[in-house]
N, C-alpha and C positions, 0 to 999 in steps of 0.2 A: 445639737439635734436636740441629746438627750433633756438639755434644759427648758427646751421649747416642749415638750414634753409633757417635762413637772407646775410648767407655769400654764398649760393647759387645761391637765388634770386640778391642781388647785382652782384653777377658774371654775373649771364645771361641778368642782364641789361648796364651793365658795357659792353658784346658784342655785346649787339645790338644797343645799338647805335653808336659803333665802328664799325659797318657795318654798321651804313644808313651816319658812315663820309666817310668811306670807298668808297664807291656805289657812293655818291656825289661826289669826289674827279675824281673816274673814268668817271665816266659824264667830270666833266669837262674834262680835259682831251682828250678824245673821242675826243669832240668840238673842241681844240687846234691841234690839228694830221687832224679833212677834214680841218677845213679851212688852215690848210697848203697846205694838197693837192692839195685841189679847189685853192688855188695861191688869195685867197680873203686875199690881209692883212688888212680892217678891221674888216672884222668879228676874223682873229684868233690875232691881238689885243686886240679886245676887251673881247676873250678868259681871252689870258694870264692876261691879268689886273684885271682880271672878278674871276682869281685864284690865284692869285697874295694877292687880296685883302681881296676874307675869308680866305685863309687861313694860307698863309705864312706870312707878312704884317697886321694878324688880328688886329684890333685897334693900329696898328702902324704907322708906316708914308703912306702915298696913296700915292701910285707909279700911277707917272702922264707922258708924251708923250710929253720933250721938244719940242719945238719952230726950228726949223734951220732956220739959214739965209741961201738967197741963194745970193753964191760968184760969178764966172762970165759964160760967159757963149758967145758960139763962134760955129757957123754955121759956111758951108760951102760944096765943092766937092773938093776930089781929096785930098793930102798932105796940108798941115798947120802943123806949129809952134806958139804954142799958148805966148803971152807975158809974162816974169817971174812974177809966183803969191807966196803969200805965204801963210804960211801955221800954226797957230798957238799953233789947239789940236788936240786932235785925237778923236775917228774914223772921220773923212771923206765922203762925199759921191760923186761917179763920177754915172751922169746917160748921157745916148748919149739913140739918135733915128737917126736909117737908113735909108737910104729908094733907102737899093743897095740891094746886095750879100753880100758884105764885107766891116767891118768899121774892124780900128787895131788903141788903144789909149799906146799909154808909156806912160808913167813918169820920165822925166829924173830931173838930176839935175841943178838947173839954176846957176851951179859955174860953174864947168868944165863937163857942156852935157854930162854928164855920162847916163847911162839908170836904173834907178832901177828900174822899174819895166814893165812888160804887162798889162794894168791894165785889155784888153780887145780886145779879137779879134771873131768875130762875122762874119759867112756864112747865116746869111737868116735875110732879113730884121725888124723890128722888136725894141721896145725898152728893153731897160733891166738899172740896177745898181748895183756899183756895193762899198762897203766901207775899206778907205784907212787909211792903221795904221800908216803913217807916216809925220812928221813934218818938216818942212823947206821951200826953195824956192825951186821953182817947175819949169818946165814945158809941155806943153807935147805936144807930135810930134799927131797927127789926120794922117792914111790915111782910104779913102774910095770908092769904084768904085763909088759913086753917090755921091747925097744929104746925109747931116746926118747934127745933133746938141749937141752938150753936156753940158752938166754943173755942174759943181762947187757946192756942199754945204754942207758950213762948220757947 
């Protein structure tokens, strides 16, 4: 009887601790979701790093954000082909700012001029970014209805 009571108390204790741990994970996941939905990138990163550090990588390698180096920058209006540039690692990021209601950015192979991908088609003023998973030598064709700025980061 004594053994059964100790076993029951142990099971209750384990279930209690597990419930607390899962409630805490649920709170962290809710923070990640809320930051994502609000578009607050700093809070989103902080919440993801906290979840990783506390539960996934506990006592192991720390998750840190690595710095990116700025690559190339272009600004103008209308249509422009950029000079060729080389990308040696992936992913890399392309960021833009458009002062008009139209901006299109295409990625082309610098060797044969063939379009590889349309990276952005924007139909309103504003900023944005996307990641590209291609290596090689490229050029961009940037077409805007007004002033624009485009930057790549490796």
